[in-house]
Each structure stands twice: as structure tokens, then as C-alpha cells.
Biopython code that builds the backbone (N, CA, C, O; Angstrom):
import numpy as np
from Bio.PDB.StructureBuilder import StructureBuilder

atoms = [
    (1, "MET", "N", (0.940, -1.120, -0.093)),
    (1, "MET", "CA", (0.094, -0.053, -0.053)),
    (1, "MET", "C", (0.675, 1.338, -0.065)),
    (1, "MET", "O", (1.494, 1.567, 0.825)),
    (2, "SER", "N", (0.432, 2.201, -0.818)),
    (2, "SER", "CA", (1.330, 3.367, -0.735)),
    (2, "SER", "C", (1.182, 4.211, 0.041)),
    (2, "SER", "O", (0.091, 4.174, 0.610)),
    (3, "GLU", "N", (1.988, 5.166, 0.385)),
    (3, "GLU", "CA", (1.893, 6.353, 1.061)),
    (3, "GLU", "C", (0.960, 7.413, 0.307)),
    (3, "GLU", "O", (0.787, 7.469, -0.911)),
    (4, "LEU", "N", (0.313, 8.366, 1.425)),
    (4, "LEU", "CA", (-0.650, 9.333, 0.849)),
    (4, "LEU", "C", (-0.423, 10.771, 1.247)),
    (4, "LEU", "O", (-0.404, 11.173, 2.410)),
    (5, "LEU", "N", (-0.265, 11.447, 0.249)),
    (5, "LEU", "CA", (0.210, 12.834, 0.458)),
    (5, "LEU", "C", (-1.144, 13.449, 0.294)),
    (5, "LEU", "O", (-1.920, 13.175, -0.622)),
    (6, "VAL", "N", (-1.365, 14.313, 1.270)),
    (6, "VAL", "CA", (-2.798, 15.108, 1.477)),
    (6, "VAL", "C", (-2.341, 16.849, 1.228)),
    (6, "VAL", "O", (-1.228, 17.147, 1.661)),
    (7, "ILE", "N", (-2.939, 17.667, 0.738)),
    (7, "ILE", "CA", (-2.728, 19.102, 0.432)),
    (7, "ILE", "C", (-4.036, 19.675, 0.746)),
    (7, "ILE", "O", (-4.990, 19.602, -0.030)),
    (8, "ALA", "N", (-4.072, 20.210, 1.821)),
    (8, "ALA", "CA", (-5.432, 21.295, 2.597)),
    (8, "ALA", "C", (-5.014, 22.435, 2.177)),
    (8, "ALA", "O", (-3.860, 22.760, 2.458)),
    (9, "ARG", "N", (-5.864, 23.334, 1.389)),
    (9, "ARG", "CA", (-5.571, 24.518, 1.271)),
    (9, "ARG", "C", (-6.626, 25.189, 2.053)),
    (9, "ARG", "O", (-7.791, 24.790, 2.019)),
    (10, "HIS", "N", (-6.193, 26.334, 2.850)),
    (10, "HIS", "CA", (-7.533, 26.848, 3.894)),
    (10, "HIS", "C", (-7.112, 28.506, 3.616)),
    (10, "HIS", "O", (-5.965, 28.943, 3.536)),
    (11, "ARG", "N", (-8.283, 29.217, 3.507)),
    (11, "ARG", "CA", (-8.443, 30.691, 3.633)),
    (11, "ARG", "C", (-9.129, 31.097, 4.610)),
    (11, "ARG", "O", (-10.339, 30.867, 4.583)),
    (12, "MET", "N", (-8.605, 31.745, 5.634)),
    (12, "MET", "CA", (-9.405, 32.147, 6.487)),
    (12, "MET", "C", (-10.148, 33.320, 6.406)),
    (12, "MET", "O", (-9.821, 34.173, 5.581)),
    (13, "LYS", "N", (-11.421, 33.543, 7.389)),
    (13, "LYS", "CA", (-12.354, 34.603, 7.041)),
    (13, "LYS", "C", (-11.515, 35.941, 7.473)),
    (13, "LYS", "O", (-10.596, 35.800, 8.280)),
    (14, "GLU", "N", (-11.754, 36.971, 7.055)),
    (14, "GLU", "CA", (-11.106, 38.104, 7.663)),
    (14, "GLU", "C", (-11.487, 38.533, 9.169)),
    (14, "GLU", "O", (-12.537, 38.720, 9.783)),
    (15, "GLY", "N", (-10.256, 38.589, 9.428)),
    (15, "GLY", "CA", (-10.593, 38.895, 11.103)),
    (15, "GLY", "C", (-10.375, 37.716, 12.203)),
    (15, "GLY", "O", (-10.304, 37.809, 13.429)),
    (16, "ALA", "N", (-10.286, 36.481, 11.287)),
    (16, "ALA", "CA", (-10.087, 35.368, 12.291)),
    (16, "ALA", "C", (-8.763, 34.719, 12.041)),
    (16, "ALA", "O", (-8.442, 33.596, 12.429)),
    (17, "GLU", "N", (-8.046, 35.534, 11.362)),
    (17, "GLU", "CA", (-6.515, 35.031, 11.246)),
    (17, "GLU", "C", (-5.793, 34.712, 12.560)),
    (17, "GLU", "O", (-5.182, 33.655, 12.715)),
    (18, "GLN", "N", (-5.883, 35.648, 13.487)),
    (18, "GLN", "CA", (-5.029, 35.120, 14.815)),
    (18, "GLN", "C", (-5.476, 34.043, 15.522)),
    (18, "GLN", "O", (-4.818, 33.095, 15.952)),
    (19, "GLU", "N", (-6.776, 34.283, 15.619)),
    (19, "GLU", "CA", (-7.348, 32.791, 16.349)),
    (19, "GLU", "C", (-6.831, 31.469, 15.622)),
    (19, "GLU", "O", (-6.344, 30.475, 16.161)),
    (20, "VAL", "N", (-7.072, 31.719, 14.167)),
    (20, "VAL", "CA", (-6.711, 30.387, 13.192)),
    (20, "VAL", "C", (-5.272, 29.934, 13.702)),
    (20, "VAL", "O", (-4.943, 28.886, 14.257)),
    (21, "LEU", "N", (-4.559, 30.981, 13.364)),
    (21, "LEU", "CA", (-3.109, 30.529, 13.678)),
    (21, "LEU", "C", (-2.590, 30.331, 15.060)),
    (21, "LEU", "O", (-1.544, 29.729, 15.303)),
    (22, "ALA", "N", (-3.326, 30.834, 15.901)),
    (22, "ALA", "CA", (-3.036, 30.331, 17.323)),
    (22, "ALA", "C", (-3.626, 28.756, 17.700)),
    (22, "ALA", "O", (-3.288, 28.220, 18.755)),
    (23, "LEU", "N", (-4.363, 28.211, 16.913)),
    (23, "LEU", "CA", (-4.713, 26.796, 16.795)),
    (23, "LEU", "C", (-4.091, 25.824, 16.051)),
    (23, "LEU", "O", (-4.256, 24.621, 16.256)),
    (24, "LEU", "N", (-3.294, 26.342, 15.091)),
    (24, "LEU", "CA", (-2.641, 25.621, 14.026)),
    (24, "LEU", "C", (-1.340, 24.725, 14.771)),
    (24, "LEU", "O", (-1.050, 23.612, 14.333)),
    (25, "PRO", "N", (-0.733, 25.225, 15.725)),
    (25, "PRO", "CA", (0.310, 24.415, 16.060)),
    (25, "PRO", "C", (-0.210, 23.364, 17.155)),
    (25, "PRO", "O", (0.623, 22.525, 17.499)),
    (26, "ALA", "N", (-1.352, 23.308, 17.685)),
    (26, "ALA", "CA", (-1.730, 22.159, 18.603)),
    (26, "ALA", "C", (-2.149, 21.005, 17.433)),
    (26, "ALA", "O", (-1.754, 19.855, 17.623)),
    (27, "VAL", "N", (-2.989, 21.326, 16.164)),
    (27, "VAL", "CA", (-3.271, 20.219, 15.272)),
    (27, "VAL", "C", (-1.806, 19.939, 14.816)),
    (27, "VAL", "O", (-1.533, 18.739, 14.858)),
    (28, "CYS", "N", (-1.029, 20.563, 14.489)),
    (28, "CYS", "CA", (0.253, 20.106, 13.826)),
    (28, "CYS", "C", (0.750, 18.863, 14.562)),
    (28, "CYS", "O", (0.805, 17.681, 14.223)),
    (29, "ASP", "N", (1.167, 19.644, 15.912)),
    (29, "ASP", "CA", (1.741, 18.534, 16.917)),
    (29, "ASP", "C", (1.225, 17.490, 17.050)),
    (29, "ASP", "O", (1.949, 16.501, 16.939)),
    (30, "ALA", "N", (-0.324, 17.291, 17.359)),
    (30, "ALA", "CA", (-0.945, 16.145, 17.589)),
    (30, "ALA", "C", (-0.994, 15.396, 16.204)),
    (30, "ALA", "O", (-1.069, 14.172, 16.304)),
    (31, "ALA", "N", (-0.974, 15.738, 15.366)),
    (31, "ALA", "CA", (-0.977, 14.898, 13.993)),
    (31, "ALA", "C", (0.535, 14.324, 13.751)),
    (31, "ALA", "O", (0.663, 13.189, 13.292)),
    (32, "ARG", "N", (1.660, 15.111, 14.061)),
    (32, "ARG", "CA", (3.067, 14.511, 14.149)),
    (32, "ARG", "C", (3.052, 13.255, 15.030)),
    (32, "ARG", "O", (3.671, 12.275, 14.618)),
    (33, "ALA", "N", (2.336, 13.181, 16.325)),
    (33, "ALA", "CA", (2.652, 12.444, 17.154)),
    (33, "ALA", "C", (1.638, 11.124, 16.738)),
    (33, "ALA", "O", (1.500, 10.182, 17.519)),
    (34, "GLU", "N", (1.094, 11.165, 15.692)),
    (34, "GLU", "CA", (0.223, 9.849, 15.191)),
    (34, "GLU", "C", (1.059, 8.782, 14.678)),
    (34, "GLU", "O", (1.978, 9.143, 13.944)),
    (35, "PRO", "N", (0.933, 7.532, 14.913)),
    (35, "PRO", "CA", (2.180, 6.539, 14.412)),
    (35, "PRO", "C", (1.822, 6.571, 12.860)),
    (35, "PRO", "O", (2.788, 6.069, 12.285)),
    (36, "GLY", "N", (1.075, 6.857, 12.148)),
    (36, "GLY", "CA", (0.834, 6.654, 10.621)),
    (36, "GLY", "C", (1.041, 8.085, 9.922)),
    (36, "GLY", "O", (0.939, 8.336, 8.721)),
    (37, "CYS", "N", (1.323, 8.860, 10.853)),
    (37, "CYS", "CA", (1.632, 10.327, 10.201)),
    (37, "CYS", "C", (3.157, 10.244, 10.005)),
    (37, "CYS", "O", (3.894, 9.892, 10.927)),
    (38, "LEU", "N", (3.738, 10.667, 8.446)),
    (38, "LEU", "CA", (5.197, 10.762, 8.394)),
    (38, "LEU", "C", (5.386, 12.419, 8.213)),
    (38, "LEU", "O", (6.576, 12.731, 8.264)),
    (39, "GLU", "N", (4.574, 13.429, 8.033)),
    (39, "GLU", "CA", (4.834, 14.664, 7.878)),
    (39, "GLU", "C", (3.669, 15.296, 8.208)),
    (39, "GLU", "O", (2.634, 14.658, 8.016)),
    (40, "PHE", "N", (3.575, 16.635, 8.755)),
    (40, "PHE", "CA", (2.391, 17.501, 8.685)),
    (40, "PHE", "C", (2.905, 18.684, 9.069)),
    (40, "PHE", "O", (3.398, 18.878, 10.180)),
    (41, "ASP", "N", (2.811, 19.541, 8.152)),
    (41, "ASP", "CA", (3.353, 21.190, 8.067)),
    (41, "ASP", "C", (2.373, 22.081, 7.714)),
    (41, "ASP", "O", (1.440, 21.839, 6.948)),
    (42, "ALA", "N", (2.620, 23.249, 8.353)),
    (42, "ALA", "CA", (1.649, 24.508, 7.835)),
    (42, "ALA", "C", (2.482, 25.467, 7.285)),
    (42, "ALA", "O", (3.424, 25.930, 7.928)),
    (43, "TYR", "N", (2.182, 25.856, 5.991)),
    (43, "TYR", "CA", (2.969, 27.234, 5.264)),
    (43, "TYR", "C", (2.012, 28.335, 4.886)),
    (43, "TYR", "O", (0.994, 28.141, 4.222)),
    (44, "ARG", "N", (2.345, 29.329, 5.282)),
    (44, "ARG", "CA", (1.614, 30.563, 4.769)),
    (44, "ARG", "C", (1.762, 30.864, 3.422)),
    (44, "ARG", "O", (2.866, 30.622, 2.935)),
    (45, "LYS", "N", (0.806, 31.389, 2.629)),
    (45, "LYS", "CA", (0.794, 31.775, 1.088)),
    (45, "LYS", "C", (1.515, 32.997, 1.122)),
    (45, "LYS", "O", (1.136, 33.816, 1.960)),
    (46, "LEU", "N", (2.517, 33.311, 0.359)),
    (46, "LEU", "CA", (3.284, 34.627, 0.217)),
    (46, "LEU", "C", (2.283, 35.264, -0.725)),
    (46, "LEU", "O", (1.823, 34.792, -1.765)),
    (47, "GLY", "N", (2.002, 36.611, -0.062)),
    (47, "GLY", "CA", (1.296, 37.548, -0.855)),
    (47, "GLY", "C", (-0.177, 37.470, -0.301)),
    (47, "GLY", "O", (-0.874, 38.442, -0.590)),
    (48, "ASP", "N", (-0.771, 36.466, 0.455)),
    (48, "ASP", "CA", (-2.010, 36.255, 0.755)),
    (48, "ASP", "C", (-1.887, 35.900, 2.338)),
    (48, "ASP", "O", (-1.471, 34.789, 2.666)),
    (49, "GLU", "N", (-2.279, 36.922, 3.367)),
    (49, "GLU", "CA", (-2.072, 36.715, 4.543)),
    (49, "GLU", "C", (-3.296, 35.689, 5.143)),
    (49, "GLU", "O", (-3.280, 35.102, 6.225)),
    (50, "ARG", "N", (-4.095, 35.666, 4.361)),
    (50, "ARG", "CA", (-5.402, 35.117, 4.753)),
    (50, "ARG", "C", (-5.257, 33.405, 4.556)),
    (50, "ARG", "O", (-5.977, 32.591, 5.134)),
    (51, "SER", "N", (-4.291, 33.111, 3.720)),
    (51, "SER", "CA", (-4.307, 31.770, 3.195)),
    (51, "SER", "C", (-3.032, 30.927, 3.909)),
    (51, "SER", "O", (-2.021, 31.409, 4.420)),
    (52, "TYR", "N", (-3.333, 29.804, 3.803)),
    (52, "TYR", "CA", (-2.127, 28.538, 4.249)),
    (52, "TYR", "C", (-2.336, 27.263, 3.716)),
    (52, "TYR", "O", (-3.499, 26.890, 3.564)),
    (53, "VAL", "N", (-1.370, 26.499, 3.394)),
    (53, "VAL", "CA", (-1.691, 25.241, 3.296)),
    (53, "VAL", "C", (-0.921, 24.397, 4.317)),
    (53, "VAL", "O", (0.067, 24.784, 4.942)),
    (54, "LEU", "N", (-1.636, 22.908, 4.425)),
    (54, "LEU", "CA", (-1.222, 22.167, 5.215)),
    (54, "LEU", "C", (-0.678, 20.903, 4.420)),
    (54, "LEU", "O", (-1.457, 20.369, 3.631)),
    (55, "LEU", "N", (0.282, 20.516, 4.530)),
    (55, "LEU", "CA", (1.222, 19.553, 3.572)),
    (55, "LEU", "C", (1.295, 18.256, 4.624)),
    (55, "LEU", "O", (2.085, 18.151, 5.562)),
    (56, "GLU", "N", (0.339, 17.360, 4.255)),
    (56, "GLU", "CA", (0.397, 16.177, 5.271)),
    (56, "GLU", "C", (0.777, 14.975, 4.416)),
    (56, "GLU", "O", (0.378, 14.881, 3.255)),
    (57, "ARG", "N", (1.609, 13.986, 5.038)),
    (57, "ARG", "CA", (2.171, 12.754, 4.421)),
    (57, "ARG", "C", (1.762, 11.448, 5.648)),
    (57, "ARG", "O", (2.065, 11.435, 6.841)),
    (58, "TYR", "N", (0.989, 10.430, 4.866)),
    (58, "TYR", "CA", (0.630, 9.368, 5.910)),
    (58, "TYR", "C", (1.369, 7.774, 5.163)),
    (58, "TYR", "O", (1.660, 7.454, 4.010)),
    (59, "ARG", "N", (1.439, 7.215, 6.231)),
    (59, "ARG", "CA", (1.920, 5.813, 5.792)),
    (59, "ARG", "C", (1.068, 5.113, 4.845)),
    (59, "ARG", "O", (1.539, 4.346, 4.006)),
    (60, "SER", "N", (-0.240, 5.370, 4.962)),
    (60, "SER", "CA", (-1.527, 4.763, 4.020)),
    (60, "SER", "C", (-2.601, 5.567, 4.342)),
    (60, "SER", "O", (-2.743, 6.349, 5.282)),
    (61, "ARG", "N", (-3.678, 5.132, 3.019)),
    (61, "ARG", "CA", (-4.944, 5.381, 3.462)),
    (61, "ARG", "C", (-5.632, 4.958, 4.840)),
    (61, "ARG", "O", (-6.562, 5.599, 5.330)),
    (62, "ASP", "N", (-5.277, 4.225, 5.207)),
    (62, "ASP", "CA", (-5.823, 4.025, 6.266)),
    (62, "ASP", "C", (-5.338, 4.837, 7.704)),
    (62, "ASP", "O", (-6.047, 5.145, 8.663)),
    (63, "ALA", "N", (-3.861, 5.070, 7.497)),
    (63, "ALA", "CA", (-3.601, 6.102, 8.488)),
    (63, "ALA", "C", (-4.099, 7.389, 8.370)),
    (63, "ALA", "O", (-4.117, 8.089, 9.382)),
    (64, "PHE", "N", (-4.565, 7.891, 7.169)),
    (64, "PHE", "CA", (-5.208, 9.042, 6.973)),
    (64, "PHE", "C", (-6.728, 9.170, 7.718)),
    (64, "PHE", "O", (-7.160, 10.094, 8.407)),
    (65, "ALA", "N", (-7.301, 8.043, 7.367)),
    (65, "ALA", "CA", (-8.504, 7.816, 8.106)),
    (65, "ALA", "C", (-8.466, 7.620, 9.588)),
    (65, "ALA", "O", (-9.294, 8.186, 10.302)),
    (66, "ALA", "N", (-7.703, 6.979, 9.991)),
    (66, "ALA", "CA", (-7.190, 7.005, 11.495)),
    (66, "ALA", "C", (-7.153, 8.641, 11.893)),
    (66, "ALA", "O", (-7.796, 9.213, 12.774)),
    (67, "HIS", "N", (-6.496, 9.014, 11.251)),
    (67, "HIS", "CA", (-6.271, 10.798, 11.722)),
    (67, "HIS", "C", (-7.295, 11.643, 11.530)),
    (67, "HIS", "O", (-7.274, 12.787, 11.985)),
    (68, "ARG", "N", (-8.457, 11.081, 10.723)),
    (68, "ARG", "CA", (-9.472, 11.746, 10.826)),
    (68, "ARG", "C", (-10.405, 11.683, 11.988)),
    (68, "ARG", "O", (-11.185, 12.584, 12.296)),
    (69, "GLU", "N", (-10.270, 10.604, 12.575)),
    (69, "GLU", "CA", (-11.015, 10.051, 13.985)),
    (69, "GLU", "C", (-10.728, 10.763, 15.229)),
    (69, "GLU", "O", (-11.503, 10.910, 16.174)),
    (70, "THR", "N", (-9.136, 11.326, 15.090)),
    (70, "THR", "CA", (-8.589, 11.453, 16.135)),
    (70, "THR", "C", (-9.298, 12.938, 16.937)),
    (70, "THR", "O", (-9.926, 13.721, 16.224)),
    (71, "PRO", "N", (-9.152, 13.193, 18.268)),
    (71, "PRO", "CA", (-9.663, 14.146, 18.911)),
    (71, "PRO", "C", (-9.220, 15.529, 18.602)),
    (71, "PRO", "O", (-10.064, 16.421, 18.688)),
    (72, "ALA", "N", (-7.970, 15.831, 18.244)),
    (72, "ALA", "CA", (-7.234, 17.031, 17.664)),
    (72, "ALA", "C", (-7.942, 17.450, 16.187)),
    (72, "ALA", "O", (-8.283, 18.604, 15.931)),
    (73, "TYR", "N", (-8.092, 16.391, 15.327)),
    (73, "TYR", "CA", (-8.884, 16.666, 14.239)),
    (73, "TYR", "C", (-10.391, 16.980, 14.363)),
    (73, "TYR", "O", (-10.933, 17.872, 13.710)),
    (74, "ARG", "N", (-10.868, 16.382, 15.026)),
    (74, "ARG", "CA", (-12.424, 16.827, 15.136)),
    (74, "ARG", "C", (-12.752, 17.701, 16.203)),
    (74, "ARG", "O", (-13.935, 18.043, 16.177)),
    (75, "GLU", "N", (-12.028, 18.209, 17.206)),
    (75, "GLU", "CA", (-12.072, 19.044, 18.260)),
    (75, "GLU", "C", (-11.300, 20.355, 17.862)),
    (75, "GLU", "O", (-11.722, 21.435, 18.273)),
    (76, "ILE", "N", (-10.321, 20.295, 17.172)),
    (76, "ILE", "CA", (-9.680, 21.582, 17.028)),
    (76, "ILE", "C", (-10.020, 21.796, 15.442)),
    (76, "ILE", "O", (-10.713, 22.775, 15.161)),
    (77, "LEU", "N", (-9.628, 21.043, 14.521)),
    (77, "LEU", "CA", (-9.509, 21.612, 13.095)),
    (77, "LEU", "C", (-11.027, 21.705, 12.708)),
    (77, "LEU", "O", (-11.493, 22.747, 12.246)),
    (78, "LEU", "N", (-11.881, 20.429, 12.943)),
    (78, "LEU", "CA", (-13.436, 20.549, 12.581)),
    (78, "LEU", "C", (-14.124, 21.518, 13.222)),
    (78, "LEU", "O", (-14.604, 22.453, 12.581)),
    (79, "GLU", "N", (-14.251, 21.427, 14.474)),
    (79, "GLU", "CA", (-14.814, 22.583, 15.427)),
    (79, "GLU", "C", (-14.716, 23.902, 15.400)),
    (79, "GLU", "O", (-15.643, 24.695, 15.234)),
    (80, "GLN", "N", (-13.306, 24.201, 15.605)),
    (80, "GLN", "CA", (-12.641, 25.507, 15.802)),
    (80, "GLN", "C", (-11.992, 26.276, 14.694)),
    (80, "GLN", "O", (-11.967, 27.503, 14.608)),
    (81, "ILE", "N", (-11.490, 25.452, 13.889)),
    (81, "ILE", "CA", (-10.705, 26.065, 12.761)),
    (81, "ILE", "C", (-11.570, 26.320, 11.741)),
    (81, "ILE", "O", (-11.738, 27.485, 11.381)),
    (82, "VAL", "N", (-12.378, 25.056, 11.003)),
    (82, "VAL", "CA", (-13.414, 25.080, 9.939)),
    (82, "VAL", "C", (-14.454, 26.296, 10.033)),
    (82, "VAL", "O", (-14.841, 26.911, 9.039)),
    (83, "PRO", "N", (-14.777, 26.512, 11.072)),
    (83, "PRO", "CA", (-15.979, 27.642, 11.119)),
    (83, "PRO", "C", (-15.369, 28.989, 10.862)),
    (83, "PRO", "O", (-16.051, 29.926, 10.449)),
    (84, "ARG", "N", (-14.069, 29.088, 11.109)),
    (84, "ARG", "CA", (-13.374, 30.116, 10.910)),
    (84, "ARG", "C", (-12.785, 30.315, 9.533)),
    (84, "ARG", "O", (-12.135, 31.350, 9.392)),
    (85, "LEU", "N", (-12.890, 29.555, 8.551)),
    (85, "LEU", "CA", (-12.427, 29.400, 7.133)),
    (85, "LEU", "C", (-13.401, 30.128, 6.170)),
    (85, "LEU", "O", (-14.608, 30.148, 6.412)),
    (86, "GLU", "N", (-12.901, 30.691, 5.140)),
    (86, "GLU", "CA", (-13.788, 31.148, 4.148)),
    (86, "GLU", "C", (-14.002, 30.198, 2.960)),
    (86, "GLU", "O", (-15.017, 30.059, 2.278)),
    (87, "ASP", "N", (-12.524, 29.423, 2.845)),
    (87, "ASP", "CA", (-12.653, 28.364, 1.884)),
    (87, "ASP", "C", (-11.783, 27.083, 2.295)),
    (87, "ASP", "O", (-10.774, 27.178, 2.992)),
    (88, "ARG", "N", (-12.196, 26.077, 1.875)),
    (88, "ARG", "CA", (-11.341, 24.882, 2.209)),
    (88, "ARG", "C", (-11.301, 23.910, 1.215)),
    (88, "ARG", "O", (-12.359, 23.291, 1.102)),
    (89, "THR", "N", (-10.271, 23.537, 0.348)),
    (89, "THR", "CA", (-10.065, 22.296, -0.283)),
    (89, "THR", "C", (-9.161, 21.346, 0.271)),
    (89, "THR", "O", (-8.316, 21.659, 1.109)),
    (90, "ILE", "N", (-9.334, 20.047, -0.230)),
    (90, "ILE", "CA", (-8.720, 19.074, 0.136)),
    (90, "ILE", "C", (-8.197, 18.043, -0.970)),
    (90, "ILE", "O", (-9.036, 17.349, -1.545)),
    (91, "GLU", "N", (-6.990, 17.931, -1.256)),
    (91, "GLU", "CA", (-6.533, 17.076, -2.556)),
    (91, "GLU", "C", (-5.927, 15.795, -1.976)),
    (91, "GLU", "O", (-5.451, 15.855, -0.842)),
    (92, "THR", "N", (-5.905, 14.752, -2.590)),
    (92, "THR", "CA", (-5.322, 13.587, -1.828)),
    (92, "THR", "C", (-4.348, 12.721, -3.112)),
    (92, "THR", "O", (-4.608, 12.505, -4.295)),
    (93, "HIS", "N", (-3.549, 12.485, -2.546)),
    (93, "HIS", "CA", (-2.780, 11.815, -3.625)),
    (93, "HIS", "C", (-1.777, 10.530, -3.256)),
    (93, "HIS", "O", (-1.175, 10.575, -2.183)),
    (94, "ASP", "N", (-1.606, 9.449, -4.097)),
    (94, "ASP", "CA", (-0.730, 8.209, -3.858)),
    (94, "ASP", "C", (0.740, 8.737, -4.091)),
    (94, "ASP", "O", (1.141, 9.388, -5.056)),
    (95, "VAL", "N", (1.335, 8.379, -3.168)),
    (95, "VAL", "CA", (2.946, 8.950, -3.167)),
    (95, "VAL", "C", (3.484, 7.884, -4.123)),
    (95, "VAL", "O", (3.367, 6.708, -3.779)),
    (96, "GLU", "N", (4.140, 8.222, -5.449)),
    (96, "GLU", "CA", (4.584, 7.163, -6.151)),
    (96, "GLU", "C", (6.261, 6.845, -5.721)),
    (96, "GLU", "O", (6.969, 7.728, -5.239)),
    (97, "PRO", "N", (6.624, 5.804, -5.915)),
    (97, "PRO", "CA", (7.934, 5.404, -5.318)),
    (97, "PRO", "C", (9.089, 6.014, -6.157)),
    (97, "PRO", "O", (10.260, 5.807, -5.838)),
]
sb = StructureBuilder()
sb.init_structure("model")
sb.init_model(0)
sb.init_chain("A")
sb.init_seg("    ")
for serial, (resi, resn, name, xyz) in enumerate(atoms, 1):
    if name == "N":
        sb.init_residue(resn, " ", resi, " ")
    sb.init_atom(name, np.array(xyz, "f"), 0.0, 1.0, " ", f" {name:<3s}", serial, name[0])
structure = sb.get_structure()
């Protein structure tokens, strides 16, 4: 089974930037501690202070599915961050050897 790369693009609602950015370290740290997570980093978009991308890499699709069941994903990302977003897109890619 191949690794999975996830690219999550988020655009924050105007005025919600500081709240969202304050929550991101907890999401990143929790994901990095998951056994199936190989990489989880946040990057701000140059020229757009309200946008950032999460680059995530997992051992497998099952590891990504497990990530989506964690308290950090549900309680921080879905319940606290997503309501403060203007736009959210998620791309998933198999990692080729």
C-alpha cells in the first residue's frame, strides 16, 4: 500500500487570522504524534495573509482515515478552525515510489 500525500488549502475569514493561527500548532503537533503520520506542516501563502496550506503525508490511506478520527482533528480542526475559514479544499495523492 502506498503512502498518501494530502494538501489542504485553507483561506481564513477576514478577522479570524489570529485565532486560526493560534490553533494550528496544536493540530500540527497532535498529527505528528500519530503513528501513521510521516509529515504534517503548515505554510503561509506569500502575498495572501489569509491563506495557508497544510502538507500532510501518511503511511497509508488507513492512517489518514485514522487521523480523521482523532480528537485533535475533530475538536480543533473541525469544530474550531473550519468555522473560521472562508474556503477549504483538500487534495489527496498516492505517493509514487
